[in-house]
N, C-alpha and C positions, 0 to 999 in steps of 0.2 A: 923860183912861184913861191909865195908864202899864202896859205888857204887855212881860213876859219872854218873850221867843222863845228856845229851847233846840232844838239838832240834834245827838239826845243820840249819845256813843260813848264805847266804855273808854278807845282809845287819845288822843282828843280831840273833848270839850264843845262846841260853837259856843255862845255866848249873846251877845244882843244885847236893849238898852232902846228903846224903842220909844214914842213920847210922842203922843197924838191929841188935837189942839183943836178942833170943829167938823169941818171936813173936812181939816185937814191932819194931815201924821205924818211924825214929825221921828224922827231916832234922838239918843240921849241919851248912848250907849253901845255897845260891843260886844268881843268878846274871844275867849278860847278856852282852856278849861282841858285840859292836858295832861299823860298820866302816861305811864310807860315800863312796857313789857312783862316788863321783868326785877325791878318791884315787886311787893311779894306785893297778893291786890287786894284784899284789905281796904285795903289804903292808897291804891291805886287809889280806889277806891269812899269813900275817906275826904276825899280831896283834892277830889272833886268835891261831896261832899255840902258841905267847909267854904269852898272857894271860892265856891260858887252862894249859900250864906249871906251871904259877905262883901260879895255884889252884891245880893240883897236889902236887907241891910240900909244900903249907900250910897244905893239908888235908889228905894226904895221903891215896887216895881209892885204892882199889886190884881191884874191877871191873866197867867197862865201859857199859852201857846203852844206845843205838843210836838209832836216827830212821831210817827206813830203806828209800830210796828213789824210787818212780816210777815217769818214765818218758812220761806216758800217758798224761797227762793232759795241761801242762804246760812246752815244753820243752825249753824254756830258761832260766826259772825259773829254773827247775831242775838241769842243766846244773850247776846255779852258786851253787845253794846247794848242788850240788856233790865236786865241788873243796871248798868249807868250810869244807862239813863232810871230805873230805880225811884229810886236814891242820890238824880237831881235833883225829882221827885216828892215828896220823901221832906221836902226842904228846903224844898220849896214849900210845903206842906201844913204843915209846922209854924209857916210864916209868915203861912197865912189866903190866899191865892193862890186864888180860881176858875179853873179849868182847863179849857183847849178843846184837844182831841186831833186833830191833820189828818194824811190819807196825804200822803205827796210828793204825789202826782196833785191834790190837793187845794191844796196850798199851791201848787205850780206853776198852775195854773187862777186861783187868788186874783189873783196878782202879775203873770205872764206874760200868761194868757190862751189859755193851751192846758195840759193836762196833760203834753205831752211835750215840753215844753222842756225843755235841756242846761241845764249850769250857768253857761256865759257869758252864756246870754239870761237867767237867774235874778239873776246879779248885776247886769247891767246895769240890767234894772228894778229893782232896790231900788233901786241909786245914784240913779235917776230920779225914783222915790216920794219917796225921802227926801230929795232934795234935798242929794247927799251932793257934794263936789268928788273923788272921788275911789272906785274898787272897792274895798268893803269886805273885809277879808283878815283871814284865811285864809277859803278855804270854807265853813268848817263854822261862821265867822261869818257869811257873807253868807245863809247856808242858816237860821240862826237867825233872823235880822231879817226874811226872808220868812216864817217863821211869826208871828211878832211882825205881821207889816203883814197877813197871812193873816186872824189873829183881829182885830184893831183894825177891819178892812174888816167882816166880818159880825157883832162888836157893832154894829157902825153902821147895818147894814142892820134886825138885828131889833129894835133901838131904834125905828127910824122906821117899821118895819111894826107894831109895839105901838102908837105912835102914831096911826097911820090905820086899820089894819084892825081887822077883827072877832074874836072868838072862833074864829068859825070858819074864819075866813078863816087866823088864828095853827095852829089845828090842821094846815089842810090844806098851809101853810108847811112847819110840820113834818114831817108827813111825806112830805113831797117830798125835802128835806132827806138825811132818812135812808134813802129810796130811791134817792136820787144817791152819798150815803154808801158802802151799798151797792154799787152798780156798781161806783164807783173802788175799790173792793177785791176785786171778785172781777175787775176790766182789771189791776191788780195782779199779785194771787195766779196768772191765768192767763199772764200776762206773765214771770214768774219760772218758771213751770214751762216756760213754750218755752226760756227762755233754758237750762235746766238738762237738758231734752231735746235742744235742739242742741249742749249742749258734749260728751254720752255720745253721739251720734252721730260726734262728730268725733272724739272716744276710739276710738270701734271702727273707724273707716276708719284713722285711724292704727295700730291695732294689726296 
């Protein structure tokens, strides 16, 4: 299985190609689509679409793993990221890729073992899991590879479960996954609210 991981962003959209064979997971390529704030929005989104389309045509992934977006902390930034994410998803949809969406906490949990991991820990584990002899750069590419690893691990777990479990077991597994995802989303949103509240209190104290 070949997975395209994407860390969406209007200024920087990281991408990473991961191939799995049995339990092995290796990186085939990674990079970053960069656009300038001085460019018109349509050109920036067009470049993201075009470059990701070229990546898909070059490496022929069958699956997409992309980060979800939450609007709790910085609405303006989240909207820009959502636009870039949309351009990326359209490129992958036209190529017929199956899509998996994951919160940052889910990706960190899958790759590092804790949803509270920082960027350095994520980069370190991506390098270890993919047996790279260097840290993948930039951070956007490392995050994209982490998303791809997360998706590959989940697909392998689901395949194993389907072979071993009954239909009732599969329903229970899916329900548990959805509950965990909702819990991650609530925790992520609450953290964003707490951060925004903290900044507001700091501003009031300084006034």
